[in-house]
C-alpha positions as CSV (number, residue, x, y, z in Angstrom):
1,M,-104.4,88.5,33.1
2,N,-105.2,92.0,32.4
3,N,-106.5,95.1,34.0
4,N,-108.0,98.7,33.4
5,K,-104.6,100.4,31.4
6,S,-102.9,98.4,29.0
7,S,-99.8,96.0,30.3
8,A,-96.2,97.7,28.9
9,A,-94.3,94.8,27.2
10,N,-91.0,96.7,26.7
11,H,-87.8,95.7,28.7
12,K,-87.5,98.5,31.9
13,S,-84.6,98.6,33.5
14,L,-83.9,97.6,37.1
15,V,-83.8,100.9,38.6
16,V,-87.2,101.3,37.2
17,G,-88.8,98.5,38.5
18,I,-87.2,99.5,41.9
19,L,-88.5,103.1,42.0
20,Y,-91.5,101.6,41.1
21,A,-92.5,98.8,43.3
22,F,-91.4,100.9,45.8
23,L,-61.5,117.0,61.7
24,V,-63.6,118.0,64.9
25,L,-65.2,121.4,64.6
26,T,-65.6,123.5,67.8
27,L,-67.4,126.7,68.3
28,A,-65.7,129.9,69.5
29,L,-67.3,131.3,72.6
30,T,-68.1,134.8,71.0
31,M,-71.9,135.2,71.1
32,P,-73.4,136.5,73.8
33,S,-74.3,134.6,77.1
34,C,-77.7,134.6,76.1
35,H,-77.6,132.8,72.9
36,R,-79.0,129.8,74.5
37,N,-82.7,131.5,74.0
38,N,-82.1,131.2,70.4
39,L,-81.7,127.1,70.4
40,V,-84.5,125.6,68.4
41,D,-85.9,122.3,68.9
42,G,-87.3,119.1,66.6
43,V,-85.7,120.0,63.7
44,K,-84.5,117.1,61.0
45,L,-81.0,116.9,61.5
46,E,-78.9,116.1,58.3
47,F,-76.4,113.2,58.1
48,S,-73.7,112.2,55.5
49,A,-74.6,109.0,55.8
50,D,-77.7,107.2,57.2
51,T,-75.7,103.6,57.7
52,I,-72.0,103.5,58.4
53,M,-71.3,100.1,57.3
54,F,-67.7,98.4,58.1
55,D,-67.6,96.2,54.7
56,T,-64.6,94.8,55.3
57,V,-64.4,90.8,56.4
58,F,-62.6,90.5,59.6
59,T,-59.5,87.4,59.7
60,T,-58.2,88.6,63.1
61,L,-58.7,90.5,66.1
62,T,-59.0,94.2,65.2
63,S,-60.7,97.5,65.0
64,S,-61.8,99.7,62.3
65,S,-63.2,103.4,62.5
66,R,-65.5,105.5,60.1
67,S,-66.8,109.0,60.8
68,F,-69.9,111.0,59.6
69,T,-71.3,114.8,59.9
70,V,-74.3,115.9,61.7
71,R,-75.6,118.9,60.1
72,N,-77.8,121.7,61.1
73,T,-79.3,123.3,58.2
74,T,-81.1,125.8,59.9
75,G,-80.5,129.5,60.9
76,S,-80.7,129.0,64.8
77,P,-78.0,126.5,66.8
78,V,-79.8,123.1,68.1
79,E,-79.1,121.0,70.9
80,V,-79.4,117.5,70.7
81,D,-78.6,114.3,73.0
82,I,-76.6,111.3,71.3
83,A,-76.2,108.0,72.8
84,L,-75.2,104.5,71.5
85,A,-77.9,102.1,71.6
86,G,-76.0,99.4,72.5
87,G,-74.6,101.1,75.3
88,K,-71.4,99.8,77.2
89,Q,-72.4,96.4,75.9
90,S,-71.7,97.4,72.4
91,Y,-68.8,96.3,69.7
92,Y,-68.9,99.7,69.0
93,S,-67.6,103.1,70.4
94,I,-68.2,106.6,69.6
95,N,-66.3,109.9,69.7
96,V,-68.4,112.9,69.1
97,D,-66.5,116.2,69.0
98,G,-63.3,114.6,70.2
99,V,-65.0,113.3,73.3
100,P,-65.3,109.6,73.8
101,G,-68.6,107.9,75.6
102,T,-71.3,106.2,75.0
103,E,-74.0,109.0,75.8
104,F,-73.9,112.8,75.2
105,H,-76.3,115.5,76.6
106,N,-77.0,119.4,75.4
107,V,-74.8,119.1,72.3
108,E,-74.9,122.4,70.8
109,I,-74.9,122.2,66.9
110,P,-74.3,125.9,65.8
111,A,-76.6,127.1,62.8
112,H,-75.8,126.0,59.6
113,D,-72.5,124.2,61.3
114,S,-71.6,120.6,61.6
115,I,-70.3,118.3,64.1
116,F,-68.1,115.2,63.6
117,V,-69.4,111.6,64.8
118,F,-65.9,108.9,64.9
119,V,-67.4,105.3,65.2
120,K,-65.1,102.4,65.9
121,V,-65.8,98.8,65.7
122,N,-63.8,95.6,67.7
123,I,-64.5,92.5,65.8
124,N,-62.9,88.9,66.5
125,P,-64.1,86.6,63.8
126,T,-63.2,83.5,65.4
127,N,-66.1,84.4,68.4
128,Q,-68.9,81.7,67.1
129,N,-71.3,83.7,69.3
130,L,-70.8,86.7,67.3
131,P,-73.6,87.3,64.8
132,Y,-72.8,87.3,61.0
133,L,-73.8,90.8,60.9
134,V,-73.0,92.9,64.1
135,T,-75.3,95.9,64.2
136,D,-76.2,99.0,66.4
137,S,-77.1,102.3,66.2
138,I,-76.5,105.8,67.1
139,L,-79.8,108.0,68.5
140,F,-80.0,111.5,68.2
141,Y,-82.7,112.6,70.5
142,Q,-84.4,116.3,70.5
143,K,-87.6,116.9,72.3
144,N,-90.0,116.7,69.8
145,R,-88.0,114.4,66.9
146,T,-85.8,111.5,67.1
147,Q,-83.6,110.3,64.5
148,S,-80.6,107.4,63.9
149,V,-77.8,106.6,62.1
150,Q,-77.5,102.6,61.4
151,L,-74.0,100.9,62.1
152,V,-73.4,97.4,60.4
153,A,-69.9,95.5,60.6
154,C,-69.1,91.9,59.1
155,G,-69.0,89.9,61.9
156,Q,-67.9,86.0,61.4
157,D,-66.3,85.0,58.0
158,A,-68.6,84.7,55.2
159,H,-70.0,86.0,51.8
160,F,-71.5,89.2,52.5
161,I,-73.6,90.9,50.1
162,L,-73.9,94.6,50.6
163,P,-75.6,97.0,49.2
164,D,-74.1,99.5,46.6
165,H,-77.1,100.9,44.9
166,T,-80.1,102.6,46.1
167,G,-83.6,102.9,44.4
168,G,-86.5,104.8,46.6
169,S,-86.0,103.7,49.9
170,I,-84.9,99.9,49.1
171,H,-80.9,99.4,49.3
172,Y,-79.6,96.2,46.5
173,N,-76.9,94.7,45.2
174,I,-77.0,93.2,42.1
175,V,-75.9,89.6,42.3
176,A,-76.1,88.6,38.6
177,H,-76.3,91.2,35.9
178,E,-77.4,90.8,32.7
179,H,-76.5,87.2,30.8
180,E,-74.6,86.8,33.7
181,H,-74.6,83.6,35.6
182,V,-73.3,83.4,39.3
183,H,-73.0,80.5,41.4
184,W,-73.2,80.7,45.4
185,T,-70.8,77.8,46.7
186,N,-71.2,76.0,50.0
187,D,-68.0,76.7,51.3
188,K,-69.1,79.5,53.9
189,P,-72.4,81.1,54.7
190,W,-73.5,83.8,52.2
191,V,-75.0,87.0,54.5
192,I,-77.1,89.2,52.8
193,Y,-78.0,92.9,54.0
194,G,-80.5,94.6,52.0
195,W,-81.6,93.1,48.8
196,A,-79.7,90.4,46.7
197,V,-80.7,90.7,43.2
198,V,-80.7,89.0,40.1
199,D,-81.0,91.3,37.0
200,S,-82.9,90.6,34.0
201,L,-81.5,88.1,32.0
202,G,-78.8,87.2,34.8
203,K,-79.3,83.5,36.4
204,L,-78.4,82.6,39.8
205,T,-77.7,79.2,41.1
206,I,-77.4,78.3,44.6
207,D,-75.2,74.7,45.4
208,P,-76.3,72.1,47.6
209,G,-75.5,72.7,51.2
210,T,-75.5,76.3,51.1
211,K,-76.3,78.2,54.0
212,V,-78.1,82.0,53.6
213,Y,-78.9,84.0,56.1
214,V,-80.9,87.7,55.4
215,H,-80.5,90.7,57.4
216,N,-83.9,92.2,58.8
217,G,-85.4,94.2,55.8
218,G,-83.8,92.3,53.2
219,G,-84.6,89.4,50.6
220,I,-83.6,88.1,47.7
221,W,-85.1,89.7,44.3
222,V,-85.2,87.9,40.8
223,Y,-86.3,91.0,39.0
224,R,-88.2,90.5,35.5
225,Y,-86.8,87.9,33.4
226,G,-84.1,86.8,35.3
227,N,-83.9,83.0,37.0
228,I,-82.9,81.5,39.8
229,H,-82.3,77.6,40.6
230,I,-82.0,76.5,44.3
231,N,-80.2,73.0,44.0
232,G,-80.4,71.5,47.1
233,T,-80.0,67.6,47.7
234,L,-81.6,65.2,50.5
235,D,-78.2,65.1,52.4
236,E,-77.1,68.7,51.7
237,P,-79.8,71.1,51.6
238,V,-80.1,74.9,51.0
239,T,-81.3,76.6,53.9
240,I,-82.7,80.7,53.8
241,R,-83.3,82.1,56.8
242,G,-83.0,85.5,59.0
243,D,-79.4,85.9,60.1
244,R,-80.1,85.8,64.0
245,L,-78.6,82.9,65.3
246,E,-79.3,82.6,69.0
247,S,-81.8,79.8,69.5
248,F,-84.4,82.2,70.8
249,F,-84.9,83.6,67.1
250,A,-85.1,80.0,65.8
251,N,-88.9,80.1,65.7
252,D,-89.1,83.9,65.5
253,Y,-91.1,85.2,62.3
254,A,-90.6,88.3,60.3
255,Q,-86.4,88.1,60.5
256,W,-86.4,89.3,56.8
257,E,-88.7,90.5,53.9
258,K,-89.0,87.5,51.4
259,I,-88.0,85.7,48.0
260,W,-89.7,87.7,45.5
261,I,-89.6,86.2,41.9
262,N,-91.1,88.1,39.1
263,E,-92.1,86.9,35.3
264,G,-89.1,85.1,33.3
265,T,-88.2,83.8,30.2
266,G,-87.4,80.2,31.7
267,E,-88.6,78.2,34.5
268,N,-87.1,78.7,38.1
269,L,-86.2,75.7,40.4
270,I,-86.3,75.5,44.2
271,E,-85.3,71.4,44.9
272,N,-84.5,70.6,48.6
273,A,-84.5,73.8,50.4
274,I,-85.8,75.1,53.9
275,I,-87.1,78.8,53.9
276,S,-88.0,80.4,57.0
277,N,-88.7,83.2,59.1
278,A,-89.7,85.8,56.5
279,S,-92.3,88.1,56.6
280,I,-93.6,86.1,53.1
281,G,-91.9,82.7,52.1
282,L,-92.2,82.9,48.4
283,H,-94.1,86.2,46.3
284,L,-94.5,84.7,42.7
285,Q,-95.7,88.1,41.2
286,A,-95.8,89.3,37.3
287,L,-94.8,93.0,37.2
288,E,-96.0,93.8,33.7
289,E,-97.0,90.5,31.9
290,Y,-97.7,87.0,32.7
291,T,-95.3,85.2,30.2
292,G,-96.1,81.5,31.7
293,N,-92.7,80.7,32.9
294,K,-93.2,78.0,35.8
295,T,-91.3,77.9,39.1
296,I,-91.1,74.0,40.5
297,I,-90.6,73.5,43.8
298,N,-89.6,69.8,44.6
299,N,-89.1,68.3,48.4
300,S,-89.3,71.6,50.2
301,V,-89.9,73.1,53.5
302,I,-91.5,76.5,54.0
303,H,-92.4,77.3,57.5
304,N,-92.7,79.9,60.5
305,N,-93.3,83.0,58.0
306,Q,-95.1,85.8,59.3
307,S,-98.0,86.4,57.2
308,T,-97.8,84.4,54.1
309,G,-95.9,80.7,53.0
310,I,-96.5,81.3,49.3
311,L,-98.1,84.5,48.0
312,T,-98.5,84.6,44.0
313,M,-99.9,87.3,41.5
314,G,-100.2,85.9,38.3
315,A,-97.8,83.0,38.7
316,N,-97.4,79.1,37.2
317,L,-96.5,77.4,40.2
318,E,-95.8,73.3,40.9
319,M,-94.8,71.9,43.7
320,N,-94.2,68.1,44.8
321,N,-93.5,66.4,48.1
322,C,-93.5,69.8,50.0
323,Q,-94.4,70.9,53.1
324,I,-96.0,74.5,54.0
325,S,-96.7,74.9,57.4
326,N,-97.3,77.4,60.5
327,N,-97.6,80.8,58.8
328,G,-99.5,84.2,60.5
329,K,-102.1,84.4,57.7
330,Y,-102.3,82.5,54.6
331,S,-99.9,79.1,53.8
332,L,-101.0,79.6,50.1
333,A,-102.5,82.7,48.8
334,L,-103.1,81.9,45.0
335,Q,-104.1,84.8,42.8
336,V,-104.4,84.3,39.5
337,G,-102.9,81.8,37.8
338,E,-101.9,78.1,37.0
339,Y,-101.1,76.0,40.0
340,T,-100.3,72.0,40.7
341,F,-99.8,70.8,43.9
342,N,-98.8,67.0,44.4
343,Q,-98.4,65.3,47.7
344,V,-98.2,68.5,49.8
345,T,-98.7,69.0,53.0
346,V,-99.9,72.5,54.5
347,A,-100.4,72.5,57.8
348,N,-101.0,75.9,59.9
349,Y,-101.1,75.9,63.6
350,F,-99.8,79.2,63.9
351,T,-100.0,80.3,67.8
352,Q,-98.1,83.6,67.6
353,S,-101.4,85.5,67.1
354,A,-105.0,84.4,66.4
355,R,-105.2,83.7,62.9
356,K,-108.3,84.4,61.0
357,T,-107.5,83.5,57.4
358,P,-107.8,79.9,55.8
359,A,-104.5,78.2,55.4
360,V,-105.2,77.7,51.6
361,A,-106.7,80.8,49.5
362,L,-107.5,81.0,45.9
363,T,-108.8,83.9,43.5
364,N,-109.3,85.0,40.3
365,N,-108.1,88.6,41.1
366,F,-105.5,90.7,43.0
367,T,-105.5,94.3,43.9
368,I,-101.8,96.2,44.0
369,A,-101.2,99.8,44.7
370,E,-99.6,101.5,41.7
371,M,-98.2,105.1,41.6
372,V,-100.5,107.5,38.9
373,G,-98.6,110.4,39.0
374,N,-97.4,111.3,42.6
375,E,-100.6,109.1,44.3
376,A,-100.8,105.7,45.0
377,V,-103.9,103.9,43.8
378,N,-104.9,100.6,43.9
379,V,-105.3,98.6,40.9
380,M,-107.4,95.4,40.6
381,Y,-106.1,92.6,38.0
382,L,-108.2,90.0,37.0
383,G,-107.3,86.8,35.4
384,D,-108.0,83.2,35.2
385,A,-107.2,80.8,37.7
386,N,-106.9,77.1,37.9
387,A,-105.8,74.7,40.7
388,T,-105.3,71.1,41.1
389,F,-104.3,69.1,44.3
390,N,-103.6,65.6,44.2
391,N,-102.7,63.5,47.4
392,C,-102.2,66.9,49.4
393,I,-103.4,67.3,53.3
394,I,-104.7,70.7,53.6
395,Y,-105.3,71.2,57.2
396,G,-105.0,73.4,60.5
397,A,-106.2,74.8,63.4
398,L,-109.5,77.0,61.6
399,E,-112.5,75.0,61.0
400,N,-112.5,76.1,57.2
401,E,-109.1,76.1,55.8
402,F,-110.1,76.3,52.0
403,S,-111.6,79.5,50.4
404,T,-111.9,81.1,47.0
405,G,-113.1,84.6,45.7
406,T,-114.2,85.2,42.2
407,K,-115.1,88.2,40.4
408,S,-117.2,88.2,37.0
409,G,-114.6,88.5,33.7
410,A,-112.3,85.8,34.8
411,E,-112.5,82.0,35.4
412,L,-111.5,80.4,38.8
413,N,-111.3,76.5,38.5
414,Y,-110.0,74.0,40.9
415,T,-109.8,70.2,41.6
416,F,-108.7,68.3,44.8
417,H,-108.3,64.4,44.0
418,N,-107.6,62.3,47.0
419,C,-106.7,64.9,49.3
420,I,-107.6,65.6,53.3
421,V,-109.1,68.9,53.5
422,R,-110.6,71.1,56.7
423,A,-113.3,72.8,54.5
424,D,-116.8,73.4,55.4
425,S,-118.1,71.3,52.4
426,I,-116.3,69.1,49.9
427,Q,-119.0,67.6,48.4
428,N,-119.1,69.6,45.4
429,G,-117.8,68.4,41.8
430,H,-114.4,70.0,42.9
431,F,-113.6,67.5,45.5
432,I,-112.9,63.7,44.5
433,N,-112.5,60.9,46.6
434,C,-111.7,63.8,49.5
435,F,-112.3,63.5,52.9
436,N,-112.6,65.9,56.0
437,A,-110.6,64.3,58.6
438,N,-108.1,64.7,61.3
439,P,-104.7,63.4,59.3
440,K,-103.2,62.5,62.9
441,F,-99.8,64.4,63.0
442,I,-97.0,63.2,64.9
443,A,-96.7,66.7,66.6
444,T,-98.1,69.8,65.4
445,Y,-96.8,71.9,68.6
446,G,-93.2,70.3,67.5
447,Q,-94.1,70.9,63.9
448,N,-93.6,66.8,63.3
449,Y,-95.7,66.9,60.3
450,N,-95.5,63.1,59.2
451,I,-98.6,60.8,60.0
452,E,-99.2,58.7,63.1
453,E,-100.0,54.4,61.9
454,T,-103.8,55.3,62.4
455,S,-103.7,58.1,60.2
456,P,-106.7,58.2,57.5
457,A,-104.2,59.6,55.0
458,I,-102.1,56.1,55.0
459,D,-102.6,54.5,51.5
460,A,-105.5,56.8,50.7
461,G,-103.9,58.4,48.0
462,M,-104.1,58.5,43.9
463,T,-101.4,56.4,41.8
464,G,-99.8,57.5,38.7
465,L,-98.2,60.9,39.8
466,G,-94.9,59.4,39.2
467,I,-93.5,60.7,42.3
468,T,-91.7,57.4,43.8
469,T,-90.4,59.2,47.3
470,D,-91.6,61.2,49.9
471,I,-89.8,64.9,51.1
472,L,-87.2,62.6,53.1
473,G,-86.7,60.1,50.0
474,R,-88.2,57.2,51.2
475,P,-90.1,54.8,49.0
476,R,-93.6,55.4,48.4
477,N,-95.0,52.0,49.3
478,G,-97.7,50.6,46.9
479,I,-101.1,52.9,47.1
480,P,-99.1,56.4,48.7
481,D,-100.2,58.1,51.4
482,I,-101.5,61.6,51.2
483,G,-99.4,64.3,51.9
484,A,-95.7,64.9,51.7
485,Y,-94.7,62.4,54.1
486,E,-95.4,58.4,53.7
487,Y,-96.0,56.5,57.0
488,Y,-92.7,54.8,58.2
489,P,-93.2,53.2,62.0
490,I,-90.8,53.9,64.7
491,P,-87.4,54.0,64.6
492,E,-87.6,55.6,60.8
493,T,-90.0,58.9,62.1
494,K,-86.8,59.7,64.2
495,Q,-85.6,61.3,61.1
496,L,-88.0,63.5,60.6
497,T,-86.6,65.9,63.1
498,V,-84.0,67.1,60.4
499,R,-86.5,69.3,58.8
500,N,-87.9,71.0,61.8
């Protein structure tokens, strides 16, 4: 991979990477009665904290209090309305300058002065309907400006990853430091607020059966030369999803950001995982150099993501027995790198908006915004892209679900062996024993991508891949079927709801 400037090979600190990517006061009424004529509006108030975090994990019915200040830095008094966004139904209560309530009108903050806001949260950790993170906000209204302070408390008992560092606009917690190997066990859920970061030369292992919930705006970041192993099993898969547990949010999109993996020194492994409801399910990106380390994903489902299932920018990826489904733009956006897909089902029937991009796109270039001085400049990276698809289904609601994009100066090579591909033309030398035909999934609306008994995928695969079972651990009999699921008649198909 190359660009129009030399790549820095030296190890950079995590902070550099993050900056890159991206007591009650009262007023003595001594002023003349006409002082309100001097009030100003729409000024930017300063808060002693933009987020009030109750980081205690409550084990009994209890309450806890915090406070912060609101400061007017101007030379004139300011009048502001204050409201608890959740109102009387909130788990929080507030007190402004000694007065309790949920709404406060015409609160005056004198010039170069402050007011105190006290916040209390009431938590019952035995309430199973309580979210893992109890959130709300306090709103500060002026005529021409609205500001807010976020409120966050730990709800049900869990392992909480709460930010203790800030770089630019990113709040994060380093969960595995340099040369540190950390295990996340399945004794209770893990809840991430902000970003959980694996630092350079650190390693995170997630044990079988672990449930990881990520709050809005957060994600998992495996920084340069870091490593992650997600070790789910067929009976105990690892689940990574948003932290909203209400049934309404089961198919909601963009509840959290992504799993972001940068270049490394060793292989990353994702085994028997279910990753869903993010903006991007998995983002593989070389920040400074292409090291060739491989990310291997086996027997996993990546689905219901707002933008892209898997986005790559200079990566080495191998997938076996996986399902990538229902993503708002691309299921696979492969940009520069080495890619192998065996027995993978890509099915894109996204219904939340009108999708215009193909399920799979392969290019030998990508463009990202980089800071040059104080200005963001788009920089194009160019590099070879090589992809092989064996016994795969690439299908969806569009007439053409596969596209390529090339620029001179780098190679783009791809081959499909024994695949079902919904594409304009599959008659050239890139497609060997392939065809464009409805794979006859059991239920696209219900996201059951097993195949019916009349599917053309049955016994149409190539042999010799060494994959003896399907995504559900069932034997592949004789000539393998195309896709992640081997055909089994009813009642065997009743097992398939496990992954939906």
